[in-house]
N, CA, C and O atoms as CSV, one atom per row, in Angstrom:
chain,resi,resn,atom,element,x,y,z
A,1,MET,N,N,64.019,200.405,58.563
A,1,MET,CA,C,64.097,200.670,59.989
A,1,MET,C,C,63.054,199.824,60.695
A,1,MET,O,O,61.911,199.719,60.249
A,2,ALA,N,N,63.458,199.230,61.786
A,2,ALA,CA,C,62.540,198.448,62.610
A,2,ALA,C,C,62.593,198.990,64.027
A,2,ALA,O,O,63.624,199.490,64.476
A,3,ILE,N,N,61.486,198.886,64.716
A,3,ILE,CA,C,61.438,199.203,66.139
A,3,ILE,C,C,61.271,197.871,66.844
A,3,ILE,O,O,60.270,197.180,66.656
A,4,VAL,N,N,62.252,197.516,67.654
A,4,VAL,CA,C,62.291,196.213,68.299
A,4,VAL,C,C,62.105,196.411,69.807
A,4,VAL,O,O,62.877,197.117,70.456
A,5,TYR,N,N,61.065,195.771,70.346
A,5,TYR,CA,C,60.809,195.806,71.781
A,5,TYR,C,C,61.392,194.549,72.396
A,5,TYR,O,O,61.033,193.435,72.016
A,6,LYS,N,N,62.307,194.739,73.364
A,6,LYS,CA,C,62.939,193.613,74.040
A,6,LYS,C,C,62.739,193.754,75.544
A,6,LYS,O,O,62.712,194.863,76.076
A,7,CYS,N,N,62.600,192.623,76.217
A,7,CYS,CA,C,62.467,192.632,77.671
A,7,CYS,C,C,63.809,192.984,78.298
A,7,CYS,O,O,64.833,192.382,77.975
A,8,ARG,N,N,63.795,193.952,79.185
A,8,ARG,CA,C,65.036,194.379,79.821
A,8,ARG,C,C,65.545,193.357,80.829
A,8,ARG,O,O,66.699,193.431,81.251
A,9,HIS,N,N,64.706,192.408,81.220
A,9,HIS,CA,C,65.122,191.411,82.214
A,9,HIS,C,C,65.596,190.115,81.570
A,9,HIS,O,O,66.690,189.638,81.874
A,10,CYS,N,N,64.785,189.539,80.681
A,10,CYS,CA,C,65.141,188.238,80.102
A,10,CYS,C,C,65.738,188.350,78.703
A,10,CYS,O,O,66.330,187.390,78.210
A,11,GLY,N,N,65.593,189.509,78.054
A,11,GLY,CA,C,66.173,189.711,76.733
A,11,GLY,C,C,65.339,189.199,75.574
A,11,GLY,O,O,65.746,189.345,74.421
A,12,ASN,N,N,64.182,188.603,75.841
A,12,ASN,CA,C,63.334,188.102,74.762
A,12,ASN,C,C,62.729,189.257,73.973
A,12,ASN,O,O,62.414,190.310,74.527
A,13,VAL,N,N,62.574,189.040,72.674
A,13,VAL,CA,C,61.919,190.032,71.828
A,13,VAL,C,C,60.417,189.959,72.093
A,13,VAL,O,O,59.807,188.896,71.975
A,14,ILE,N,N,59.835,191.088,72.449
A,14,ILE,CA,C,58.401,191.170,72.739
A,14,ILE,C,C,57.630,191.426,71.449
A,14,ILE,O,O,56.547,190.877,71.243
A,15,GLY,N,N,58.188,192.252,70.596
A,15,GLY,CA,C,57.530,192.579,69.342
A,15,GLY,C,C,58.442,193.402,68.460
A,15,GLY,O,O,59.470,193.917,68.899
A,16,LYS,N,N,58.036,193.516,67.187
A,16,LYS,CA,C,58.858,194.244,66.230
A,16,LYS,C,C,57.950,194.940,65.234
A,16,LYS,O,O,57.042,194.323,64.677
A,17,LEU,N,N,58.191,196.218,65.009
A,17,LEU,CA,C,57.452,196.987,64.019
A,17,LEU,C,C,58.379,197.270,62.845
A,17,LEU,O,O,59.463,197.826,63.022
A,18,GLU,N,N,57.956,196.892,61.667
A,18,GLU,CA,C,58.735,197.131,60.448
A,18,GLU,C,C,58.083,198.284,59.694
A,18,GLU,O,O,57.212,198.062,58.853
A,19,GLU,N,N,58.491,199.487,59.984
A,19,GLU,CA,C,57.907,200.667,59.356
A,19,GLU,C,C,59.010,201.574,58.830
A,19,GLU,O,O,60.089,201.654,59.418
A,20,LYS,N,N,58.740,202.249,57.732
A,20,LYS,CA,C,59.706,203.206,57.199
A,20,LYS,C,C,59.603,204.539,57.925
A,20,LYS,O,O,60.617,205.192,58.169
A,21,VAL,N,N,58.382,204.949,58.273
A,21,VAL,CA,C,58.156,206.197,58.992
A,21,VAL,C,C,57.219,205.906,60.154
A,21,VAL,O,O,56.179,205.270,59.979
A,22,VAL,N,N,57.592,206.374,61.344
A,22,VAL,CA,C,56.788,206.133,62.535
A,22,VAL,C,C,56.618,207.437,63.297
A,22,VAL,O,O,57.586,208.166,63.513
A,23,ASP,N,N,55.397,207.727,63.699
A,23,ASP,CA,C,55.116,208.879,64.556
A,23,ASP,C,C,55.356,208.427,65.994
A,23,ASP,O,O,54.549,207.692,66.563
A,24,THR,N,N,56.461,208.864,66.575
A,24,THR,CA,C,56.847,208.392,67.909
A,24,THR,C,C,55.840,208.786,68.981
A,24,THR,O,O,55.784,208.144,70.030
A,25,SER,N,N,55.046,209.823,68.743
A,25,SER,CA,C,54.028,210.183,69.737
A,25,SER,C,C,52.944,209.109,69.803
A,25,SER,O,O,52.336,208.916,70.856
A,26,LEU,N,N,52.692,208.410,68.701
A,26,LEU,CA,C,51.734,207.308,68.723
A,26,LEU,C,C,52.246,206.127,69.539
A,26,LEU,O,O,51.460,205.330,70.051
A,27,LEU,N,N,53.563,206.020,69.655
A,27,LEU,CA,C,54.170,204.956,70.452
A,27,LEU,C,C,54.343,205.357,71.914
A,27,LEU,O,O,54.733,204.537,72.746
A,28,GLY,N,N,54.055,206.604,72.220
A,28,GLY,CA,C,54.140,207.064,73.607
A,28,GLY,C,C,55.498,207.596,74.007
A,28,GLY,O,O,55.725,207.872,75.186
A,29,PHE,N,N,56.415,207.750,73.051
A,29,PHE,CA,C,57.749,208.242,73.397
A,29,PHE,C,C,57.699,209.643,73.992
A,29,PHE,O,O,58.543,210.003,74.813
A,30,ASP,N,N,56.715,210.431,73.581
A,30,ASP,CA,C,56.601,211.800,74.087
A,30,ASP,C,C,56.172,211.834,75.548
A,30,ASP,O,O,56.258,212.883,76.187
A,31,GLN,N,N,55.716,210.719,76.085
A,31,GLN,CA,C,55.302,210.637,77.486
A,31,GLN,C,C,56.477,210.330,78.424
A,31,GLN,O,O,56.347,210.432,79.643
A,32,LEU,N,N,57.618,209.956,77.845
A,32,LEU,CA,C,58.791,209.592,78.636
A,32,LEU,C,C,59.608,210.825,78.999
A,32,LEU,O,O,59.671,211.791,78.240
A,33,THR,N,N,60.231,210.774,80.171
A,33,THR,CA,C,61.159,211.834,80.552
A,33,THR,C,C,62.458,211.633,79.778
A,33,THR,O,O,62.668,210.583,79.172
A,34,THR,N,N,63.315,212.626,79.801
A,34,THR,CA,C,64.609,212.513,79.125
A,34,THR,C,C,65.410,211.352,79.691
A,34,THR,O,O,66.053,210.622,78.937
A,35,LYS,N,N,65.382,211.171,81.002
A,35,LYS,CA,C,66.115,210.077,81.640
A,35,LYS,C,C,65.546,208.726,81.194
A,35,LYS,O,O,66.303,207.805,80.889
A,36,GLU,N,N,64.218,208.606,81.155
A,36,GLU,CA,C,63.592,207.360,80.725
A,36,GLU,C,C,63.950,207.047,79.272
A,36,GLU,O,O,64.205,205.892,78.932
A,37,LYS,N,N,63.968,208.059,78.425
A,37,LYS,CA,C,64.348,207.854,77.022
A,37,LYS,C,C,65.774,207.336,76.921
A,37,LYS,O,O,66.049,206.420,76.146
A,38,ARG,N,N,66.690,207.921,77.705
A,38,ARG,CA,C,68.092,207.464,77.682
A,38,ARG,C,C,68.209,206.013,78.124
A,38,ARG,O,O,69.008,205.256,77.573
A,39,GLU,N,N,67.407,205.617,79.128
A,39,GLU,CA,C,67.482,204.264,79.661
A,39,GLU,C,C,66.781,203.235,78.773
A,39,GLU,O,O,67.200,202.079,78.716
A,40,MET,N,N,65.726,203.646,78.085
A,40,MET,CA,C,64.871,202.685,77.386
A,40,MET,C,C,65.081,202.611,75.879
A,40,MET,O,O,64.826,201.567,75.279
A,41,ILE,N,N,65.538,203.686,75.255
A,41,ILE,CA,C,65.614,203.732,73.796
A,41,ILE,C,C,67.072,203.714,73.349
A,41,ILE,O,O,67.874,204.544,73.777
A,42,HIS,N,N,67.404,202.763,72.486
A,42,HIS,CA,C,68.768,202.627,71.978
A,42,HIS,C,C,68.705,202.507,70.458
A,42,HIS,O,O,67.808,201.864,69.912
A,43,TYR,N,N,69.649,203.122,69.797
A,43,TYR,CA,C,69.678,203.149,68.337
A,43,TYR,C,C,70.810,202.262,67.825
A,43,TYR,O,O,71.963,202.417,68.227
A,44,ALA,N,N,70.475,201.345,66.946
A,44,ALA,CA,C,71.470,200.440,66.354
A,44,ALA,C,C,72.103,201.108,65.141
A,44,ALA,O,O,71.534,202.035,64.565
A,45,ASP,N,N,73.275,200.633,64.761
A,45,ASP,CA,C,73.996,201.180,63.611
A,45,ASP,C,C,73.212,201.038,62.307
A,45,ASP,O,O,73.372,201.855,61.400
A,46,ASN,N,N,72.369,200.016,62.205
A,46,ASN,CA,C,71.606,199.784,60.979
A,46,ASN,C,C,70.322,200.615,60.911
A,46,ASN,O,O,69.547,200.475,59.965
A,47,GLY,N,N,70.091,201.479,61.903
A,47,GLY,CA,C,68.911,202.333,61.905
A,47,GLY,C,C,67.763,201.821,62.752
A,47,GLY,O,O,66.788,202.538,62.977
A,48,ASP,N,N,67.869,200.589,63.222
A,48,ASP,CA,C,66.823,200.041,64.084
A,48,ASP,C,C,66.804,200.763,65.423
A,48,ASP,O,O,67.825,201.260,65.897
A,49,VAL,N,N,65.628,200.808,66.018
A,49,VAL,CA,C,65.458,201.391,67.334
A,49,VAL,C,C,65.085,200.255,68.276
A,49,VAL,O,O,64.123,199.528,68.029
A,50,HIS,N,N,65.847,200.101,69.357
A,50,HIS,CA,C,65.595,199.049,70.340
A,50,HIS,C,C,65.009,199.683,71.596
A,50,HIS,O,O,65.589,200.601,72.176
A,51,ILE,N,N,63.850,199.174,72.003
A,51,ILE,CA,C,63.146,199.685,73.165
A,51,ILE,C,C,63.206,198.644,74.271
A,51,ILE,O,O,62.839,197.488,74.065
A,52,GLN,N,N,63.672,199.060,75.446
A,52,GLN,CA,C,63.703,198.187,76.612
A,52,GLN,C,C,62.354,198.276,77.313
A,52,GLN,O,O,61.953,199.353,77.756
A,53,ALA,N,N,61.650,197.149,77.417
A,53,ALA,CA,C,60.349,197.078,78.071
A,53,ALA,C,C,60.357,195.871,79.011
A,53,ALA,O,O,61.423,195.349,79.339
A,54,ILE,N,N,59.197,195.434,79.436
A,54,ILE,CA,C,59.096,194.253,80.299
A,54,ILE,C,C,58.059,193.315,79.692
A,54,ILE,O,O,56.935,193.728,79.408
A,55,CYS,N,N,58.434,192.055,79.493
A,55,CYS,CA,C,57.513,191.074,78.928
A,55,CYS,C,C,56.507,190.624,79.988
A,55,CYS,O,O,56.677,190.894,81.177
A,56,GLU,N,N,55.462,189.936,79.539
A,56,GLU,CA,C,54.413,189.487,80.447
A,56,GLU,C,C,54.938,188.526,81.513
A,56,GLU,O,O,54.521,188.599,82.669
A,57,ASN,N,N,55.845,187.631,81.135
A,57,ASN,CA,C,56.375,186.663,82.104
A,57,ASN,C,C,57.158,187.354,83.223
A,57,ASN,O,O,56.988,187.035,84.399
A,58,CYS,N,N,58.010,188.297,82.845
A,58,CYS,CA,C,58.800,189.009,83.855
A,58,CYS,C,C,57.906,189.921,84.694
A,58,CYS,O,O,58.138,190.092,85.891
A,59,GLU,N,N,56.889,190.504,84.069
A,59,GLU,CA,C,55.924,191.336,84.800
A,59,GLU,C,C,55.205,190.501,85.861
A,59,GLU,O,O,55.011,190.950,86.991
A,60,GLU,N,N,54.821,189.299,85.489
A,60,GLU,CA,C,54.149,188.399,86.427
A,60,GLU,C,C,55.094,188.005,87.565
A,60,GLU,O,O,54.692,187.976,88.728
A,61,THR,N,N,56.333,187.707,87.230
A,61,THR,CA,C,57.319,187.350,88.249
A,61,THR,C,C,57.531,188.504,89.217
A,61,THR,O,O,57.607,188.290,90.427
A,62,LEU,N,N,57.627,189.717,88.704
A,62,LEU,CA,C,57.776,190.893,89.573
A,62,LEU,C,C,56.554,191.071,90.469
A,62,LEU,O,O,56.678,191.521,91.608
A,63,GLY,N,N,55.382,190.722,89.963
A,63,GLY,CA,C,54.166,190.806,90.767
A,63,GLY,C,C,54.167,189.824,91.919
A,63,GLY,O,O,53.680,190.129,93.007
A,64,HIS,N,N,54.717,188.638,91.676
A,64,HIS,CA,C,54.786,187.610,92.726
A,64,HIS,C,C,55.936,187.838,93.702
A,64,HIS,O,O,55.886,187.391,94.848
A,65,HIS,N,N,56.971,188.534,93.240
A,65,HIS,CA,C,58.174,188.773,94.056
A,65,HIS,C,C,58.527,190.258,94.002
A,65,HIS,O,O,59.485,190.635,93.326
A,66,PRO,N,N,57.770,191.109,94.703
A,66,PRO,CA,C,57.971,192.561,94.611
A,66,PRO,C,C,59.376,193.024,94.997
A,66,PRO,O,O,59.830,194.072,94.539
A,67,HIS,N,N,60.059,192.257,95.827
A,67,HIS,CA,C,61.417,192.656,96.227
A,67,HIS,C,C,62.399,192.598,95.051
A,67,HIS,O,O,63.491,193.160,95.135
A,68,TYR,N,N,62.026,191.930,93.963
A,68,TYR,CA,C,62.879,191.895,92.777
A,68,TYR,C,C,63.024,193.282,92.134
A,68,TYR,O,O,63.983,193.525,91.403
A,69,HIS,N,N,62.084,194.182,92.400
A,69,HIS,CA,C,62.170,195.540,91.850
A,69,HIS,C,C,63.452,196.244,92.300
A,69,HIS,O,O,63.925,197.162,91.629
A,70,GLU,N,N,64.009,195.820,93.424
A,70,GLU,CA,C,65.239,196.429,93.949
A,70,GLU,C,C,66.470,196.037,93.126
A,70,GLU,O,O,67.506,196.697,93.198
A,71,LEU,N,N,66.348,194.962,92.347
A,71,LEU,CA,C,67.488,194.429,91.602
A,71,LEU,C,C,67.510,194.974,90.169
A,71,LEU,O,O,66.461,195.197,89.565
A,72,ASP,N,N,68.698,195.181,89.644
A,72,ASP,CA,C,68.822,195.563,88.239
A,72,ASP,C,C,68.447,194.393,87.325
A,72,ASP,O,O,67.806,194.584,86.292
A,73,PHE,N,N,68.852,193.186,87.717
A,73,PHE,CA,C,68.532,191.971,86.972
A,73,PHE,C,C,68.145,190.906,87.974
A,73,PHE,O,O,68.849,190.703,88.963
A,74,PHE,N,N,67.026,190.215,87.733
A,74,PHE,CA,C,66.634,189.152,88.651
A,74,PHE,C,C,66.700,187.781,87.999
A,74,PHE,O,O,66.506,186.775,88.681
A,75,ILE,N,N,66.968,187.708,86.704
A,75,ILE,CA,C,67.122,186.431,86.010
A,75,ILE,C,C,68.602,186.135,85.897
A,75,ILE,O,O,69.372,186.935,85.365
A,76,GLN,N,N,68.985,184.995,86.395
A,76,GLN,CA,C,70.414,184.618,86.398
A,76,GLN,C,C,70.721,183.708,85.239
A,76,GLN,O,O,71.865,183.285,85.072
């Protein structure tokens, strides 16, 4: 099982954890609301967990262009 962090805007892989057992509270999953968990955490058929996050480049772009927060996707 791997936990794969991908940017929700550009799709780049931010990081990957290759662990057999993971305490999700250490990853902060317990801090998310049920709605946030549904939007951010996806389970692959092979057992991998995919987490939607924001990479540094997209975070910087959002900082320079705050109106992009209104869009679901700002990278074309």
